[in-house]
Every structure is written in C-alpha cells, then in structure tokens.
A tleap script that builds the chain and sets N, CA, C and O, in Angstrom:
source leaprc.protein.ff14SB
mol = sequence {
  NMET GLN ARG ARG GLY ARG ARG GLY ALA SER
  ASN ASP SER ALA TRP ALA GLU ARG PHE ARG
  ARG GLU PRO LEU GLU GLN VAL PHE ALA ASP
  TRP TYR GLN GLN PRO VAL PHE ALA SER LEU
  ASN ALA ALA GLN ARG GLU SER LEU VAL ALA
  LEU ARG SER ARG ASN ASN GLY ALA THR LEU
  ALA ALA MET LEU GLN ALA THR SER LEU ALA
  ALA GLN ALA ASP LEU ARG ALA SER LEU GLN
  ALA ARG ASP PHE PRO PHE HIE TYR LEU CYS
  GLY GLU ARG ASP ALA LYS PHE ARG ALA ILE
  ALA GLN THR LEU ALA ALA ASP LEU HIE LEU
  ILE HIE HIE ALA GLY HIE ASN ALA HIE ARG
  ASP ASN PRO ALA ALA VAL ILE ALA CYS LEU
  ALA GLN ILE LEU ALA CSER
}
set mol.1.N position { -16.173 61.599 -15.761 }
set mol.1.CA position { -15.785 62.905 -15.240 }
set mol.1.C position { -14.972 63.687 -16.276 }
set mol.1.O position { -14.963 64.918 -16.252 }
set mol.2.N position { -14.299 62.993 -17.171 }
set mol.2.CA position { -13.499 63.673 -18.179 }
set mol.2.C position { -14.356 64.581 -19.051 }
set mol.2.O position { -13.969 65.717 -19.323 }
set mol.3.N position { -15.539 64.087 -19.501 }
set mol.3.CA position { -16.421 64.933 -20.316 }
set mol.3.C position { -16.844 66.164 -19.540 }
set mol.3.O position { -16.834 67.271 -20.080 }
set mol.4.N position { -17.214 65.987 -18.285 }
set mol.4.CA position { -17.599 67.111 -17.433 }
set mol.4.C position { -16.434 68.075 -17.302 }
set mol.4.O position { -16.631 69.287 -17.213 }
set mol.5.N position { -15.218 67.537 -17.289 }
set mol.5.CA position { -14.034 68.373 -17.136 }
set mol.5.C position { -13.900 69.391 -18.247 }
set mol.5.O position { -13.696 70.576 -17.985 }
set mol.6.N position { -14.014 68.941 -19.485 }
set mol.6.CA position { -13.889 69.867 -20.618 }
set mol.6.C position { -15.039 70.856 -20.668 }
set mol.6.O position { -14.843 72.061 -20.827 }
set mol.7.N position { -16.246 70.320 -20.528 }
set mol.7.CA position { -17.436 71.178 -20.579 }
set mol.7.C position { -17.429 72.148 -19.396 }
set mol.7.O position { -17.724 73.332 -19.553 }
set mol.8.N position { -17.089 71.636 -18.215 }
set mol.8.CA position { -17.046 72.482 -17.028 }
set mol.8.C position { -15.978 73.554 -17.123 }
set mol.8.O position { -16.185 74.692 -16.705 }
set mol.9.N position { -14.816 73.176 -17.685 }
set mol.9.CA position { -13.740 74.152 -17.845 }
set mol.9.C position { -14.169 75.259 -18.793 }
set mol.9.O position { -13.896 76.435 -18.550 }
set mol.10.N position { -14.840 74.884 -19.870 }
set mol.10.CA position { -15.329 75.873 -20.828 }
set mol.10.C position { -16.363 76.787 -20.177 }
set mol.10.O position { -16.338 78.002 -20.370 }
set mol.11.N position { -17.261 76.200 -19.412 }
set mol.11.CA position { -18.283 76.967 -18.707 }
set mol.11.C position { -17.636 77.924 -17.704 }
set mol.11.O position { -18.000 79.098 -17.636 }
set mol.12.N position { -16.679 77.419 -16.928 }
set mol.12.CA position { -16.004 78.267 -15.946 }
set mol.12.C position { -15.214 79.380 -16.629 }
set mol.12.O position { -15.165 80.503 -16.126 }
set mol.13.N position { -14.600 79.078 -17.762 }
set mol.13.CA position { -13.870 80.112 -18.511 }
set mol.13.C position { -14.818 81.194 -19.011 }
set mol.13.O position { -14.484 82.379 -18.999 }
set mol.14.N position { -15.999 80.779 -19.448 }
set mol.14.CA position { -16.988 81.758 -19.913 }
set mol.14.C position { -17.435 82.653 -18.762 }
set mol.14.O position { -17.560 83.866 -18.926 }
set mol.15.N position { -17.678 82.047 -17.587 }
set mol.15.CA position { -18.046 82.855 -16.420 }
set mol.15.C position { -16.905 83.797 -16.042 }
set mol.15.O position { -17.138 84.972 -15.757 }
set mol.16.N position { -15.681 83.288 -16.041 }
set mol.16.CA position { -14.532 84.123 -15.683 }
set mol.16.C position { -14.427 85.319 -16.626 }
set mol.16.O position { -14.162 86.440 -16.193 }
set mol.17.N position { -14.634 85.073 -17.903 }
set mol.17.CA position { -14.583 86.170 -18.876 }
set mol.17.C position { -15.669 87.206 -18.585 }
set mol.17.O position { -15.430 88.409 -18.684 }
set mol.18.N position { -16.845 86.736 -18.232 }
set mol.18.CA position { -17.925 87.668 -17.897 }
set mol.18.C position { -17.561 88.482 -16.655 }
set mol.18.O position { -17.798 89.689 -16.613 }
set mol.19.N position { -16.985 87.823 -15.641 }
set mol.19.CA position { -16.588 88.549 -14.431 }
set mol.19.C position { -15.557 89.625 -14.755 }
set mol.19.O position { -15.562 90.695 -14.145 }
set mol.20.N position { -14.675 89.348 -15.708 }
set mol.20.CA position { -13.656 90.329 -16.088 }
set mol.20.C position { -14.244 91.516 -16.847 }
set mol.20.O position { -13.786 92.645 -16.671 }
set mol.21.N position { -15.250 91.278 -17.687 }
set mol.21.CA position { -15.664 92.277 -18.668 }
set mol.21.C position { -17.012 92.949 -18.436 }
set mol.21.O position { -17.227 94.072 -18.893 }
set mol.22.N position { -17.914 92.286 -17.741 }
set mol.22.CA position { -19.277 92.810 -17.617 }
set mol.22.C position { -19.521 93.398 -16.227 }
set mol.22.O position { -18.786 93.105 -15.285 }
set mol.23.N position { -20.548 94.221 -16.108 }
set mol.23.CA position { -20.912 94.742 -14.784 }
set mol.23.C position { -21.251 93.577 -13.846 }
set mol.23.O position { -22.038 92.695 -14.190 }
set mol.24.N position { -20.649 93.591 -12.669 }
set mol.24.CA position { -20.820 92.469 -11.744 }
set mol.24.C position { -22.271 92.243 -11.356 }
set mol.24.O position { -22.685 91.101 -11.156 }
set mol.25.N position { -23.037 93.294 -11.249 }
set mol.25.CA position { -24.440 93.128 -10.873 }
set mol.25.C position { -25.174 92.234 -11.874 }
set mol.25.O position { -25.969 91.382 -11.477 }
set mol.26.N position { -24.913 92.424 -13.160 }
set mol.26.CA position { -25.560 91.599 -14.184 }
set mol.26.C position { -25.021 90.169 -14.166 }
set mol.26.O position { -25.783 89.210 -14.287 }
set mol.27.N position { -23.711 90.036 -14.014 }
set mol.27.CA position { -23.121 88.695 -13.996 }
set mol.27.C position { -23.672 87.900 -12.815 }
set mol.27.O position { -24.053 86.740 -12.972 }
set mol.28.N position { -23.717 88.514 -11.641 }
set mol.28.CA position { -24.228 87.794 -10.470 }
set mol.28.C position { -25.729 87.522 -10.570 }
set mol.28.O position { -26.206 86.506 -10.065 }
set mol.29.N position { -26.467 88.405 -11.207 }
set mol.29.CA position { -27.896 88.140 -11.412 }
set mol.29.C position { -28.066 86.850 -12.219 }
set mol.29.O position { -28.963 86.055 -11.940 }
set mol.30.N position { -27.215 86.648 -13.206 }
set mol.30.CA position { -27.244 85.416 -13.999 }
set mol.30.C position { -26.632 84.238 -13.234 }
set mol.30.O position { -27.149 83.122 -13.289 }
set mol.31.N position { -25.538 84.491 -12.527 }
set mol.31.CA position { -24.838 83.452 -11.756 }
set mol.31.C position { -25.790 82.741 -10.794 }
set mol.31.O position { -25.797 81.513 -10.710 }
set mol.32.N position { -26.576 83.507 -10.087 }
set mol.32.CA position { -27.459 82.925 -9.074 }
set mol.32.C position { -28.727 82.302 -9.664 }
set mol.32.O position { -29.612 81.875 -8.922 }
set mol.33.N position { -28.816 82.249 -10.994 }
set mol.33.CA position { -29.896 81.512 -11.647 }
set mol.33.C position { -29.481 80.073 -11.963 }
set mol.33.O position { -30.296 79.291 -12.452 }
set mol.34.N position { -28.235 79.721 -11.690 }
set mol.34.CA position { -27.761 78.364 -11.966 }
set mol.34.C position { -28.480 77.354 -11.071 }
set mol.34.O position { -28.872 77.687 -9.953 }
set mol.35.N position { -28.655 76.129 -11.555 }
set mol.35.CA position { -29.389 75.111 -10.786 }
set mol.35.C position { -28.866 74.877 -9.372 }
set mol.35.O position { -29.649 74.563 -8.475 }
set mol.36.N position { -27.572 75.020 -9.156 }
set mol.36.CA position { -27.015 74.773 -7.824 }
set mol.36.C position { -27.554 75.769 -6.788 }
set mol.36.O position { -27.494 75.512 -5.586 }
set mol.37.N position { -28.073 76.892 -7.257 }
set mol.37.CA position { -28.633 77.904 -6.359 }
set mol.37.C position { -30.159 77.907 -6.374 }
set mol.37.O position { -30.776 78.897 -5.980 }
set mol.38.N position { -30.765 76.831 -6.815 }
set mol.38.CA position { -32.224 76.757 -6.954 }
set mol.38.C position { -32.962 76.948 -5.638 }
set mol.38.O position { -34.130 77.337 -5.641 }
set mol.39.N position { -32.309 76.684 -4.520 }
set mol.39.CA position { -32.996 76.810 -3.230 }
set mol.39.C position { -33.138 78.262 -2.774 }
set mol.39.O position { -33.847 78.535 -1.805 }
set mol.40.N position { -32.481 79.187 -3.452 }
set mol.40.CA position { -32.578 80.600 -3.072 }
set mol.40.C position { -33.894 81.194 -3.560 }
set mol.40.O position { -34.355 80.898 -4.663 }
set mol.41.N position { -34.488 82.035 -2.722 }
set mol.41.CA position { -35.666 82.767 -3.182 }
set mol.41.C position { -35.205 84.099 -3.785 }
set mol.41.O position { -34.017 84.418 -3.744 }
set mol.42.N position { -36.122 84.862 -4.335 }
set mol.42.CA position { -35.772 86.112 -5.027 }
set mol.42.C position { -35.063 87.095 -4.102 }
set mol.42.O position { -34.089 87.730 -4.508 }
set mol.43.N position { -35.533 87.228 -2.873 }
set mol.43.CA position { -34.911 88.166 -1.932 }
set mol.43.C position { -33.483 87.737 -1.594 }
set mol.43.O position { -32.590 88.578 -1.492 }
set mol.44.N position { -33.268 86.443 -1.421 }
set mol.44.CA position { -31.920 85.950 -1.127 }
set mol.44.C position { -30.990 86.188 -2.310 }
set mol.44.O position { -29.834 86.574 -2.134 }
set mol.45.N position { -31.501 85.956 -3.515 }
set mol.45.CA position { -30.688 86.207 -4.705 }
set mol.45.C position { -30.306 87.688 -4.789 }
set mol.45.O position { -29.144 88.022 -5.020 }
set mol.46.N position { -31.284 88.564 -4.600 }
set mol.46.CA position { -31.015 90.008 -4.661 }
set mol.46.C position { -29.982 90.420 -3.629 }
set mol.46.O position { -29.097 91.224 -3.921 }
set mol.47.N position { -30.087 89.877 -2.426 }
set mol.47.CA position { -29.136 90.192 -1.363 }
set mol.47.C position { -27.725 89.741 -1.735 }
set mol.47.O position { -26.760 90.482 -1.544 }
set mol.48.N position { -27.609 88.534 -2.264 }
set mol.48.CA position { -26.295 88.026 -2.664 }
set mol.48.C position { -25.726 88.806 -3.844 }
set mol.48.O position { -24.525 89.072 -3.885 }
set mol.49.N position { -26.563 89.169 -4.791 }
set mol.49.CA position { -26.099 89.970 -5.929 }
set mol.49.C position { -25.540 91.300 -5.422 }
set mol.49.O position { -24.464 91.724 -5.845 }
set mol.50.N position { -26.263 91.952 -4.523 }
set mol.50.CA position { -25.801 93.239 -3.979 }
set mol.50.C position { -24.488 93.068 -3.219 }
set mol.50.O position { -23.571 93.874 -3.375 }
set mol.51.N position { -24.396 92.032 -2.405 }
set mol.51.CA position { -23.189 91.788 -1.612 }
set mol.51.C position { -21.998 91.463 -2.504 }
set mol.51.O position { -20.938 92.075 -2.373 }
set mol.52.N position { -22.166 90.512 -3.403 }
set mol.52.CA position { -21.052 90.036 -4.227 }
set mol.52.C position { -20.628 91.059 -5.283 }
set mol.52.O position { -19.486 91.031 -5.742 }
set mol.53.N position { -21.517 91.946 -5.666 }
set mol.53.CA position { -21.194 92.937 -6.696 }
set mol.53.C position { -20.192 93.973 -6.218 }
set mol.53.O position { -19.683 94.758 -7.018 }
set mol.54.N position { -19.906 93.987 -4.937 }
set mol.54.CA position { -18.911 94.925 -4.399 }
set mol.54.C position { -17.486 94.408 -4.578 }
set mol.54.O position { -16.527 95.106 -4.249 }
set mol.55.N position { -17.343 93.192 -5.097 }
set mol.55.CA position { -16.029 92.591 -5.291 }
set mol.55.C position { -15.372 93.102 -6.567 }
set mol.55.O position { -15.958 93.886 -7.314 }
set mol.56.N position { -14.160 92.650 -6.800 }
set mol.56.CA position { -13.396 93.008 -7.989 }
set mol.56.C position { -13.554 91.901 -9.031 }
set mol.56.O position { -13.247 90.741 -8.759 }
set mol.57.N position { -14.025 92.254 -10.204 }
set mol.57.CA position { -14.299 91.268 -11.243 }
set mol.57.C position { -13.084 90.463 -11.668 }
set mol.57.O position { -13.180 89.250 -11.847 }
set mol.58.N position { -11.939 91.119 -11.831 }
set mol.58.CA position { -10.724 90.409 -12.252 }
set mol.58.C position { -10.286 89.410 -11.184 }
set mol.58.O position { -9.845 88.305 -11.501 }
set mol.59.N position { -10.409 89.801 -9.935 }
set mol.59.CA position { -10.047 88.901 -8.836 }
set mol.59.C position { -10.999 87.711 -8.783 }
set mol.59.O position { -10.566 86.579 -8.571 }
set mol.60.N position { -12.285 87.961 -8.973 }
set mol.60.CA position { -13.262 86.871 -8.993 }
set mol.60.C position { -12.977 85.908 -10.140 }
set mol.60.O position { -13.075 84.692 -9.972 }
set mol.61.N position { -12.628 86.442 -11.293 }
set mol.61.CA position { -12.318 85.597 -12.450 }
set mol.61.C position { -11.118 84.703 -12.156 }
set mol.61.O position { -11.138 83.510 -12.456 }
set mol.62.N position { -10.077 85.281 -11.571 }
set mol.62.CA position { -8.882 84.497 -11.236 }
set mol.62.C position { -9.204 83.413 -10.214 }
set mol.62.O position { -8.723 82.286 -10.331 }
set mol.63.N position { -10.016 83.747 -9.210 }
set mol.63.CA position { -10.405 82.772 -8.193 }
set mol.63.C position { -11.203 81.639 -8.814 }
set mol.63.O position { -10.969 80.471 -8.506 }
set mol.64.N position { -12.147 81.978 -9.690 }
set mol.64.CA position { -12.979 80.962 -10.323 }
set mol.64.C position { -12.129 80.004 -11.147 }
set mol.64.O position { -12.329 78.790 -11.089 }
set mol.65.N position { -11.200 80.529 -11.899 }
set mol.65.CA position { -10.357 79.657 -12.714 }
set mol.65.C position { -9.412 78.818 -11.859 }
set mol.65.O position { -9.110 77.679 -12.214 }
set mol.66.N position { -8.946 79.358 -10.751 }
set mol.66.CA position { -8.038 78.609 -9.873 }
set mol.66.C position { -8.749 77.509 -9.097 }
set mol.66.O position { -8.135 76.496 -8.761 }
set mol.67.N position { -10.037 77.695 -8.807 }
set mol.67.CA position { -10.760 76.731 -7.970 }
set mol.67.C position { -11.786 75.913 -8.740 }
set mol.67.O position { -12.542 75.155 -8.132 }
set mol.68.N position { -11.832 76.043 -10.030 }
set mol.68.CA position { -12.807 75.334 -10.856 }
set mol.68.C position { -12.748 73.831 -10.614 }
set mol.68.O position { -11.673 73.233 -10.655 }
set mol.69.N position { -13.900 73.223 -10.363 }
set mol.69.CA position { -13.944 71.765 -10.209 }
set mol.69.C position { -13.421 71.073 -11.460 }
set mol.69.O position { -12.819 70.003 -11.376 }
set mol.70.N position { -13.646 71.676 -12.606 }
set mol.70.CA position { -13.198 71.082 -13.864 }
set mol.70.C position { -11.678 71.022 -13.957 }
set mol.70.O position { -11.138 70.183 -14.677 }
set mol.71.N position { -10.981 71.901 -13.238 }
set mol.71.CA position { -9.526 71.933 -13.278 }
set mol.71.C position { -8.894 71.081 -12.178 }
set mol.71.O position { -7.681 70.868 -12.174 }
set mol.72.N position { -9.704 70.602 -11.259 }
set mol.72.CA position { -9.183 69.817 -10.140 }
set mol.72.C position { -9.117 68.339 -10.500 }
set mol.72.O position { -9.915 67.839 -11.292 }
set mol.73.N position { -8.162 67.662 -9.908 }
set mol.73.CA position { -8.066 66.213 -10.085 }
set mol.73.C position { -9.301 65.553 -9.471 }
set mol.73.O position { -9.834 66.029 -8.468 }
set mol.74.N position { -9.745 64.469 -10.072 }
set mol.74.CA position { -10.874 63.708 -9.543 }
set mol.74.C position { -10.338 62.769 -8.464 }
set mol.74.O position { -9.721 61.750 -8.774 }
set mol.75.N position { -10.569 63.107 -7.222 }
set mol.75.CA position { -10.035 62.351 -6.088 }
set mol.75.C position { -11.060 61.419 -5.458 }
set mol.75.O position { -10.837 60.907 -4.361 }
set mol.76.N position { -12.174 61.194 -6.134 }
set mol.76.CA position { -13.219 60.359 -5.535 }
set mol.76.C position { -12.729 58.954 -5.206 }
set mol.76.O position { -13.052 58.436 -4.137 }
set mol.77.N position { -11.965 58.326 -6.084 }
set mol.77.CA position { -11.475 56.965 -5.811 }
set mol.77.C position { -10.583 56.956 -4.573 }
set mol.77.O position { -10.684 56.051 -3.745 }
set mol.78.N position { -9.721 57.941 -4.441 }
set mol.78.CA position { -8.852 58.026 -3.262 }
set mol.78.C position { -9.660 58.253 -1.995 }
set mol.78.O position { -9.368 57.670 -0.951 }
set mol.79.N position { -10.668 59.092 -2.089 }
set mol.79.CA position { -11.506 59.349 -0.914 }
set mol.79.C position { -12.304 58.112 -0.515 }
set mol.79.O position { -12.519 57.866 0.672 }
set mol.80.N position { -12.739 57.339 -1.495 }
set mol.80.CA position { -13.477 56.116 -1.188 }
set mol.80.C position { -12.575 55.064 -0.554 }
set mol.80.O position { -13.053 54.234 0.219 }
set mol.81.N position { -11.279 55.081 -0.866 }
set mol.81.CA position { -10.336 54.080 -0.361 }
set mol.81.C position { -9.625 54.519 0.920 }
set mol.81.O position { -8.745 53.809 1.407 }
set mol.82.N position { -9.979 55.631 1.449 }
set mol.82.CA position { -9.278 56.176 2.615 }
set mol.82.C position { -9.455 55.266 3.833 }
set mol.82.O position { -10.384 54.461 3.897 }
set mol.83.N position { -8.541 55.415 4.797 }
set mol.83.CA position { -8.642 54.657 6.047 }
set mol.83.C position { -8.708 55.610 7.243 }
set mol.83.O position { -8.214 55.302 8.327 }
set mol.84.N position { -9.311 56.738 7.028 }
set mol.84.CA position { -9.474 57.742 8.077 }
set mol.84.C position { -10.868 58.351 7.949 }
set mol.84.O position { -11.477 58.293 6.881 }
set mol.85.N position { -11.370 58.930 9.028 }
set mol.85.CA position { -12.709 59.539 8.964 }
set mol.85.C position { -12.727 60.716 7.987 }
set mol.85.O position { -11.764 61.476 7.883 }
set mol.86.N position { -13.827 60.841 7.287 }
set mol.86.CA position { -13.999 61.936 6.336 }
set mol.86.C position { -15.405 62.488 6.516 }
set mol.86.O position { -16.391 61.792 6.271 }
set mol.87.N position { -15.489 63.722 6.939 }
set mol.87.CA position { -16.775 64.371 7.187 }
set mol.87.C position { -17.087 65.311 6.029 }
set mol.87.O position { -16.241 66.097 5.602 }
set mol.88.N position { -18.306 65.215 5.535 }
set mol.88.CA position { -18.740 65.999 4.379 }
set mol.88.C position { -19.977 66.782 4.793 }
set mol.88.O position { -21.007 66.195 5.122 }
set mol.89.N position { -19.875 68.096 4.777 }
set mol.89.CA position { -20.997 68.960 5.123 }
set mol.89.C position { -21.572 69.553 3.847 }
set mol.89.O position { -20.833 70.006 2.973 }
set mol.90.N position { -22.886 69.547 3.747 }
set mol.90.CA position { -23.526 70.256 2.639 }
set mol.90.C position { -24.969 70.568 3.013 }
set mol.90.O position { -25.567 69.918 3.871 }
set mol.91.N position { -25.500 71.564 2.356 }
set mol.91.CA position { -26.886 71.949 2.586 }
set mol.91.C position { -27.836 70.868 2.108 }
set mol.91.O position { -27.603 70.238 1.076 }
set mol.92.N position { -28.906 70.657 2.859 }
set mol.92.CA position { -29.864 69.607 2.490 }
set mol.92.C position { -30.532 69.880 1.144 }
set mol.92.O position { -31.021 68.952 0.500 }
set mol.93.N position { -30.557 71.139 0.714 }
set mol.93.CA position { -31.182 71.489 -0.565 }
set mol.93.C position { -30.162 71.630 -1.705 }
set mol.93.O position { -30.498 72.115 -2.785 }
set mol.94.N position { -28.925 71.207 -1.460 }
set mol.94.CA position { -27.878 71.265 -2.483 }
set mol.94.C position { -27.795 69.898 -3.163 }
set mol.94.O position { -26.958 69.067 -2.809 }
set mol.95.N position { -28.666 69.677 -4.135 }
set mol.95.CA position { -28.785 68.361 -4.774 }
set mol.95.C position { -27.481 67.910 -5.432 }
set mol.95.O position { -27.117 66.737 -5.347 }
set mol.96.N position { -26.786 68.822 -6.077 }
set mol.96.CA position { -25.558 68.457 -6.789 }
set mol.96.C position { -24.502 67.918 -5.830 }
set mol.96.O position { -23.938 66.850 -6.068 }
set mol.97.N position { -24.231 68.645 -4.749 }
set mol.97.CA position { -23.164 68.227 -3.853 }
set mol.97.C position { -23.612 67.134 -2.883 }
set mol.97.O position { -22.775 66.412 -2.341 }
set mol.98.N position { -24.898 67.006 -2.663 }
set mol.98.CA position { -25.414 65.848 -1.922 }
set mol.98.C position { -25.158 64.581 -2.710 }
set mol.98.O position { -24.743 63.568 -2.147 }
set mol.99.N position { -25.401 64.630 -4.007 }
set mol.99.CA position { -25.168 63.467 -4.865 }
set mol.99.C position { -23.687 63.091 -4.879 }
set mol.99.O position { -23.345 61.909 -4.832 }
set mol.100.N position { -22.821 64.079 -4.942 }
set mol.100.CA position { -21.379 63.808 -4.890 }
set mol.100.C position { -21.029 63.146 -3.565 }
set mol.100.O position { -20.284 62.166 -3.538 }
set mol.101.N position { -21.556 63.670 -2.477 }
set mol.101.CA position { -21.263 63.123 -1.147 }
set mol.101.C position { -21.647 61.659 -1.050 }
set mol.101.O position { -20.933 60.864 -0.438 }
set mol.102.N position { -22.758 61.303 -1.642 }
set mol.102.CA position { -23.240 59.926 -1.536 }
set mol.102.C position { -22.351 58.945 -2.290 }
set mol.102.O position { -22.411 57.744 -2.027 }
set mol.103.N position { -21.537 59.419 -3.211 }
set mol.103.CA position { -20.612 58.532 -3.922 }
set mol.103.C position { -19.318 58.322 -3.147 }
set mol.103.O position { -18.507 57.479 -3.529 }
set mol.104.N position { -19.109 59.065 -2.075 }
set mol.104.CA position { -17.827 59.034 -1.370 }
set mol.104.C position { -17.802 58.138 -0.137 }
set mol.104.O position { -16.740 57.933 0.449 }
set mol.105.N position { -18.926 57.612 0.257 }
set mol.105.CA position { -19.003 56.824 1.493 }
set mol.105.C position { -18.422 57.616 2.667 }
set mol.105.O position { -17.699 57.071 3.501 }
set mol.106.N position { -18.744 58.882 2.715 }
set mol.106.CA position { -18.261 59.767 3.780 }
set mol.106.C position { -19.320 59.892 4.860 }
set mol.106.O position { -20.477 59.522 4.661 }
set mol.107.N position { -18.911 60.414 6.000 }
set mol.107.CA position { -19.879 60.771 7.038 }
set mol.107.C position { -20.557 62.050 6.568 }
set mol.107.O position { -19.988 63.138 6.660 }
set mol.108.N position { -21.773 61.909 6.066 }
set mol.108.CA position { -22.501 63.040 5.497 }
set mol.108.C position { -23.248 63.784 6.592 }
set mol.108.O position { -24.020 63.194 7.347 }
set mol.109.N position { -23.010 65.072 6.666 }
set mol.109.CA position { -23.689 65.942 7.623 }
set mol.109.C position { -24.510 66.944 6.813 }
set mol.109.O position { -23.962 67.872 6.217 }
set mol.110.N position { -25.814 66.749 6.800 }
set mol.110.CA position { -26.689 67.665 6.073 }
set mol.110.C position { -27.015 68.864 6.946 }
set mol.110.O position { -27.425 68.717 8.098 }
set mol.111.N position { -26.832 70.026 6.399 }
set mol.111.CA position { -27.172 71.259 7.099 }
set mol.111.C position { -28.611 71.595 6.719 }
set mol.111.O position { -28.911 71.908 5.567 }
set mol.112.N position { -29.488 71.522 7.711 }
set mol.112.CA position { -30.912 71.754 7.474 }
set mol.112.C position { -31.190 73.213 7.114 }
set mol.112.O position { -30.472 74.124 7.525 }
set mol.113.N position { -32.234 73.400 6.347 }
set mol.113.CA position { -32.663 74.734 5.910 }
set mol.113.C position { -31.536 75.459 5.177 }
set mol.113.O position { -31.363 76.667 5.338 }
set mol.114.N position { -30.771 74.722 4.373 }
set mol.114.CA position { -29.636 75.313 3.668 }
set mol.114.C position { -29.500 74.695 2.284 }
set mol.114.O position { -29.836 73.534 2.051 }
set mol.115.N position { -28.993 75.522 1.376 }
set mol.115.CA position { -28.675 75.079 0.029 }
set mol.115.C position { -27.170 75.055 -0.158 }
set mol.115.O position { -26.432 74.657 0.743 }
set mol.116.N position { -26.711 75.484 -1.339 }
set mol.116.CA position { -25.292 75.437 -1.680 }
set mol.116.C position { -24.447 76.334 -0.770 }
set mol.116.O position { -23.293 76.012 -0.488 }
set mol.117.N position { -24.999 77.429 -0.321 }
set mol.117.CA position { -24.283 78.344 0.579 }
set mol.117.C position { -24.670 78.056 2.024 }
set mol.117.O position { -25.170 78.937 2.724 }
set mol.118.N position { -24.442 76.830 2.470 }
set mol.118.CA position { -24.890 76.402 3.801 }
set mol.118.C position { -24.355 77.302 4.909 }
set mol.118.O position { -25.060 77.577 5.880 }
set mol.119.N position { -23.129 77.756 4.773 }
set mol.119.CA position { -22.527 78.613 5.798 }
set mol.119.C position { -23.257 79.950 5.918 }
set mol.119.O position { -23.229 80.571 6.980 }
set mol.120.N position { -23.903 80.396 4.856 }
set mol.120.CA position { -24.686 81.638 4.907 }
set mol.120.C position { -26.138 81.367 5.262 }
set mol.120.O position { -26.761 82.132 5.997 }
set mol.121.N position { -26.675 80.264 4.731 }
set mol.121.CA position { -28.083 79.945 4.954 }
set mol.121.C position { -28.370 79.578 6.403 }
set mol.121.O position { -29.412 79.948 6.942 }
set mol.122.N position { -27.459 78.858 7.032 }
set mol.122.CA position { -27.680 78.392 8.398 }
set mol.122.C position { -26.342 78.302 9.131 }
set mol.122.O position { -25.872 77.204 9.429 }
set mol.123.N position { -25.725 79.455 9.424 }
set mol.123.CA position { -24.401 79.434 10.055 }
set mol.123.C position { -24.391 78.740 11.414 }
set mol.123.O position { -23.414 78.077 11.762 }
set mol.124.N position { -25.458 78.884 12.177 }
set mol.124.CA position { -25.496 78.241 13.497 }
set mol.124.C position { -25.429 76.725 13.365 }
set mol.124.O position { -24.765 76.063 14.164 }
set mol.125.N position { -26.103 76.174 12.376 }
set mol.125.CA position { -26.074 74.723 12.175 }
set mol.125.C position { -24.696 74.253 11.711 }
set mol.125.O position { -24.241 73.181 12.109 }
set mol.126.N position { -24.037 75.043 10.877 }
set mol.126.CA position { -22.682 74.688 10.435 }
set mol.126.C position { -21.739 74.687 11.633 }
set mol.126.O position { -20.944 73.762 11.800 }
set mol.127.N position { -21.826 75.714 12.459 }
set mol.127.CA position { -20.975 75.799 13.650 }
set mol.127.C position { -21.242 74.625 14.583 }
set mol.127.O position { -20.306 74.000 15.081 }
set mol.128.N position { -22.509 74.327 14.819 }
set mol.128.CA position { -22.862 73.211 15.709 }
set mol.128.C position { -22.336 71.890 15.153 }
set mol.128.O position { -21.840 71.053 15.907 }
set mol.129.N position { -22.442 71.702 13.858 }
set mol.129.CA position { -21.959 70.475 13.229 }
set mol.129.C position { -20.442 70.352 13.376 }
set mol.129.O position { -19.934 69.292 13.741 }
set mol.130.N position { -19.731 71.426 13.092 }
set mol.130.CA position { -18.274 71.404 13.225 }
set mol.130.C position { -17.854 71.174 14.673 }
set mol.130.O position { -16.903 70.436 14.932 }
set mol.131.N position { -18.550 71.795 15.610 }
set mol.131.CA position { -18.233 71.598 17.030 }
set mol.131.C position { -18.428 70.138 17.423 }
set mol.131.O position { -17.623 69.575 18.165 }
set mol.132.N position { -19.496 69.532 16.924 }
set mol.132.CA position { -19.765 68.120 17.225 }
set mol.132.C position { -18.671 67.224 16.635 }
set mol.132.O position { -18.214 66.287 17.289 }
set mol.133.N position { -18.260 67.511 15.416 }
set mol.133.CA position { -17.200 66.724 14.775 }
set mol.133.C position { -15.901 66.855 15.562 }
set mol.133.O position { -15.231 65.858 15.834 }
set mol.134.N position { -15.550 68.073 15.923 }
set mol.134.CA position { -14.296 68.304 16.643 }
set mol.134.C position { -14.307 67.700 18.044 }
set mol.134.O position { -13.261 67.316 18.567 }
set mol.135.N position { -15.477 67.616 18.643 }
set mol.135.CA position { -15.590 67.055 19.994 }
set mol.135.C position { -15.542 65.527 19.983 }
set mol.135.O position { -15.294 64.907 21.017 }
set mol.136.N position { -15.777 64.924 18.827 }
set mol.136.CA position { -15.821 63.447 18.785 }
set mol.136.C position { -14.449 62.832 18.622 }
set mol.136.O position { -14.323 61.608 18.571 }
savepdb mol mol.pdb
quit
C-alpha cells in the first residue's frame, strides 16, 4: 500500500491542480474516464459532467486532497481484526472497491445495477440495504 500511497498522492495532487486551474467541464470529462467509472455510459458521464461542473474548482481541489485514499491511514488490518459487525456497501460494477471489500472480511452488500456512484445509480437499493442493516 505504501507504493500506492505515493503514486496515488501524486495522482490526486495532479487532479487537485487541474480542478483549481482548468475549466471544470474539461476536468470532469477526463475524470469520468477513469477505470473506477467504467460502468457509466456516455449519457451518464455527460449528465455527471454537467452536474459536477457547477461546483467550485478550488473547493473540489481541497476536498480531494483532504479525502484522498493515498493520504489516509491503511486501516485494513484493524478492520480485519475487529470484534463488531462491519457492513460494506458498494456497487456490483465497482471492481476496485469490491476487491477492497473482499480483503476486509466484512458483510458485503452489493448494490445491483450500480457502479462506483451506487447512491446515484440505484438510490432505492441503497436505502433498502441501509434499512435492512438498521433493522437487524
């Protein structure tokens, strides 16, 4: 994970710089070409680009740097050693985060017909899943 940390931090810094300096429409057009968004079709990408381009670039850059996975501690060992229930929701078409989930020995809840943006792709399924978890 250390190698990913440096490379990921550099990648996130490059994206943050683009969010600060370039037109958001172009940055998001490129952003949604990343492999994690492979499940999106062209119309979904266009819709997200239009929606997200209304944001503030400097604010997006600050958020990206503050929440970068590369800047976060690797808590996988702690999560694997936990003695409490841990529920992990992710879109069934989100290969990257599905793979992470499988290393955690968590209760994996796949959101059907959804990719990385499961809450947008299938909000009803996310709500139903959360309701089921809370009721148990």
